C-alpha positions as CSV (number, residue, x, y, z in Angstrom):
1,M,116.3,4.2,-82.2
2,N,116.0,7.6,-80.5
3,E,118.4,10.0,-82.2
4,N,118.8,11.9,-78.9
5,Q,120.4,9.0,-77.1
6,E,124.1,9.4,-76.5
7,H,126.5,7.0,-78.2
8,A,129.7,5.7,-76.5
9,A,132.4,3.3,-77.4
10,V,131.6,-0.3,-76.5
11,E,134.7,-0.4,-74.3
12,T,133.3,2.5,-72.2
13,L,129.9,0.8,-71.9
14,K,131.6,-2.4,-70.8
15,L,133.2,-0.6,-67.9
16,Q,130.0,1.3,-67.0
17,H,127.9,-1.9,-67.0
18,G,130.5,-4.1,-65.4
19,T,130.3,-6.7,-68.2
20,P,132.7,-9.6,-67.6
21,D,135.4,-10.0,-70.3
22,P,134.2,-13.4,-71.7
23,V,130.6,-12.0,-72.0
24,F,132.0,-8.9,-73.7
25,R,134.1,-10.8,-76.2
26,G,131.3,-13.2,-77.0
27,M,128.8,-10.4,-77.5
28,M,131.3,-8.5,-79.7
29,A,131.8,-11.6,-81.9
30,M,128.1,-12.4,-82.1
31,Q,127.3,-8.8,-83.1
32,N,130.3,-8.6,-85.5
33,W,131.3,-5.4,-83.7
34,K,134.8,-4.1,-83.8
35,S,136.7,-2.2,-81.1
36,G,135.7,1.4,-80.7
37,K,132.2,0.9,-82.2
38,A,129.9,3.6,-80.9
39,V,126.4,2.4,-79.7
40,T,123.8,3.7,-77.3
41,G,123.5,2.2,-73.9
42,E,120.2,0.6,-74.9
43,E,121.8,-1.1,-78.0
44,Y,124.6,-2.3,-75.7
45,E,122.3,-3.8,-73.1
46,K,120.2,-5.5,-75.8
47,A,123.3,-7.0,-77.4
48,V,124.5,-8.4,-74.0
49,E,121.0,-9.8,-73.3
50,K,120.9,-11.4,-76.8
51,F,124.3,-13.0,-76.2
52,L,123.4,-14.3,-72.7
53,R,120.1,-15.8,-74.0
54,A,121.7,-17.5,-77.0
55,P,122.3,-21.3,-77.0
56,A,125.8,-22.3,-76.1
57,D,126.0,-24.6,-79.1
58,G,125.6,-21.7,-81.5
59,R,122.4,-22.8,-83.2
60,E,120.1,-20.2,-84.6
61,T,117.0,-19.4,-82.4
62,E,114.6,-16.6,-82.0
63,V,115.9,-14.3,-79.3
64,K,113.8,-11.5,-77.8
65,A,116.5,-8.9,-77.8
66,D,116.0,-6.7,-80.9
67,V,119.6,-6.1,-82.0
68,Q,121.1,-6.7,-85.4
């Protein structure tokens, strides 16, 4: 990760990216992130992509978004 990237609270990034509430809540649970967590915009986008590409049944798969 580039140390020069600005961090923001996930709630702020949710508003900036227009992330729907169900997607936001699912992504937060999948990442085990708590309210107020500060991440970069790139980390946020990758986490949303990872959530949206994950199987609905919750099984583990290889997902191309590199977020932990």
